[in-house]
C-alpha beads as a LAMMPS data file, in Angstrom:
LAMMPS data file: protein, C-alpha beads

97 atoms
96 bonds

1 atom types
1 bond types

-500.0 500.0 xlo xhi
-500.0 500.0 ylo yhi
-500.0 500.0 zlo zhi

Masses

1 110.0

Atoms # bond

1 1 1 208.827 -251.558 268.862
2 1 1 207.406 -248.999 266.389
3 1 1 206.374 -247.006 269.433
4 1 1 209.465 -246.915 271.061
5 1 1 210.919 -245.483 268.089
6 1 1 208.462 -243.256 267.410
7 1 1 208.863 -241.769 271.127
8 1 1 212.388 -241.856 270.577
9 1 1 211.922 -239.618 267.368
10 1 1 209.681 -237.149 269.213
11 1 1 212.394 -236.845 271.977
12 1 1 214.851 -235.595 269.248
13 1 1 212.596 -232.951 267.849
14 1 1 211.577 -231.897 271.629
15 1 1 207.916 -233.083 272.031
16 1 1 208.507 -234.328 275.793
17 1 1 205.016 -235.273 276.227
18 1 1 204.336 -237.180 273.064
19 1 1 207.728 -239.127 273.928
20 1 1 207.192 -240.159 277.182
21 1 1 203.790 -241.386 276.704
22 1 1 204.733 -243.545 273.613
23 1 1 207.882 -244.630 275.377
24 1 1 206.454 -245.680 278.848
25 1 1 203.819 -247.200 276.732
26 1 1 205.723 -249.004 274.422
27 1 1 208.267 -250.567 276.745
28 1 1 205.229 -251.364 278.945
29 1 1 203.724 -253.610 275.701
30 1 1 207.474 -254.772 275.104
31 1 1 207.935 -255.974 278.554
32 1 1 204.513 -258.454 278.426
33 1 1 205.224 -259.358 275.141
34 1 1 207.953 -261.955 276.377
35 1 1 210.335 -260.931 273.999
36 1 1 213.134 -259.978 276.360
37 1 1 215.846 -258.342 274.009
38 1 1 213.153 -255.924 271.995
39 1 1 212.466 -255.125 275.880
40 1 1 215.812 -254.525 276.946
41 1 1 216.324 -252.150 273.662
42 1 1 212.991 -250.569 274.547
43 1 1 214.321 -249.756 278.154
44 1 1 217.469 -248.753 276.932
45 1 1 215.487 -245.665 274.926
46 1 1 213.243 -245.318 277.686
47 1 1 216.280 -244.726 280.412
48 1 1 217.841 -242.469 277.652
49 1 1 214.542 -240.517 277.607
50 1 1 215.054 -240.023 281.150
51 1 1 218.607 -239.106 281.323
52 1 1 218.148 -236.454 278.674
53 1 1 215.076 -234.968 280.458
54 1 1 216.866 -234.717 283.891
55 1 1 215.166 -237.592 285.416
56 1 1 218.632 -239.113 286.360
57 1 1 217.189 -241.155 289.444
58 1 1 214.530 -242.653 287.020
59 1 1 217.263 -243.488 284.262
60 1 1 218.990 -245.396 286.499
61 1 1 216.377 -247.401 287.344
62 1 1 215.452 -248.684 284.040
63 1 1 218.878 -248.547 282.685
64 1 1 219.979 -250.891 285.614
65 1 1 217.041 -253.325 285.098
66 1 1 217.799 -253.305 281.481
67 1 1 221.345 -254.389 282.370
68 1 1 220.387 -256.635 284.528
69 1 1 218.111 -258.579 282.244
70 1 1 220.455 -258.382 279.516
71 1 1 223.007 -259.645 281.505
72 1 1 220.694 -262.691 282.848
73 1 1 219.506 -263.470 278.997
74 1 1 223.108 -263.162 277.429
75 1 1 222.539 -259.753 275.281
76 1 1 226.268 -258.694 275.614
77 1 1 225.425 -256.058 272.630
78 1 1 223.193 -254.759 274.814
79 1 1 224.792 -254.799 277.895
80 1 1 227.729 -253.051 276.925
81 1 1 225.197 -250.254 274.885
82 1 1 223.347 -249.726 278.368
83 1 1 227.150 -249.360 280.276
84 1 1 228.373 -246.932 277.882
85 1 1 225.033 -244.764 278.455
86 1 1 225.074 -245.043 281.856
87 1 1 229.028 -243.810 281.894
88 1 1 227.605 -240.999 278.955
89 1 1 224.794 -239.475 281.311
90 1 1 227.452 -240.279 284.527
91 1 1 224.370 -242.812 286.379
92 1 1 225.754 -245.468 288.801
93 1 1 223.757 -247.876 286.484
94 1 1 225.604 -251.255 286.685
95 1 1 228.519 -250.323 288.625
96 1 1 226.754 -250.425 291.527
97 1 1 226.508 -254.607 290.517

Bonds

1 1 1 2
2 1 2 3
3 1 3 4
4 1 4 5
5 1 5 6
6 1 6 7
7 1 7 8
8 1 8 9
9 1 9 10
10 1 10 11
11 1 11 12
12 1 12 13
13 1 13 14
14 1 14 15
15 1 15 16
16 1 16 17
17 1 17 18
18 1 18 19
19 1 19 20
20 1 20 21
21 1 21 22
22 1 22 23
23 1 23 24
24 1 24 25
25 1 25 26
26 1 26 27
27 1 27 28
28 1 28 29
29 1 29 30
30 1 30 31
31 1 31 32
32 1 32 33
33 1 33 34
34 1 34 35
35 1 35 36
36 1 36 37
37 1 37 38
38 1 38 39
39 1 39 40
40 1 40 41
41 1 41 42
42 1 42 43
43 1 43 44
44 1 44 45
45 1 45 46
46 1 46 47
47 1 47 48
48 1 48 49
49 1 49 50
50 1 50 51
51 1 51 52
52 1 52 53
53 1 53 54
54 1 54 55
55 1 55 56
56 1 56 57
57 1 57 58
58 1 58 59
59 1 59 60
60 1 60 61
61 1 61 62
62 1 62 63
63 1 63 64
64 1 64 65
65 1 65 66
66 1 66 67
67 1 67 68
68 1 68 69
69 1 69 70
70 1 70 71
71 1 71 72
72 1 72 73
73 1 73 74
74 1 74 75
75 1 75 76
76 1 76 77
77 1 77 78
78 1 78 79
79 1 79 80
80 1 80 81
81 1 81 82
82 1 82 83
83 1 83 84
84 1 84 85
85 1 85 86
86 1 86 87
87 1 87 88
88 1 88 89
89 1 89 90
90 1 90 91
91 1 91 92
92 1 92 93
93 1 93 94
94 1 94 95
95 1 95 96
96 1 96 97
């Protein structure tokens, strides 16, 4: 989780390369760890990164996957936040489900 948080911090200060590396590897580790809630949170941050760096298709894919996991595992707060991000960045996101 620390990797993803650090990646988000690097995004906010404009270090895009380092942010991407940390976010992607952090999400990969979270996903394989089995902790769904942390994985969904990480995917949400990775999706925001992709949207902020104009990679809308990747943002939509990651956020849609995170939304589906949140829906499946009853993570209503995460699901609502993901839907809000999709609206903010004008992505299809969960609306196509």
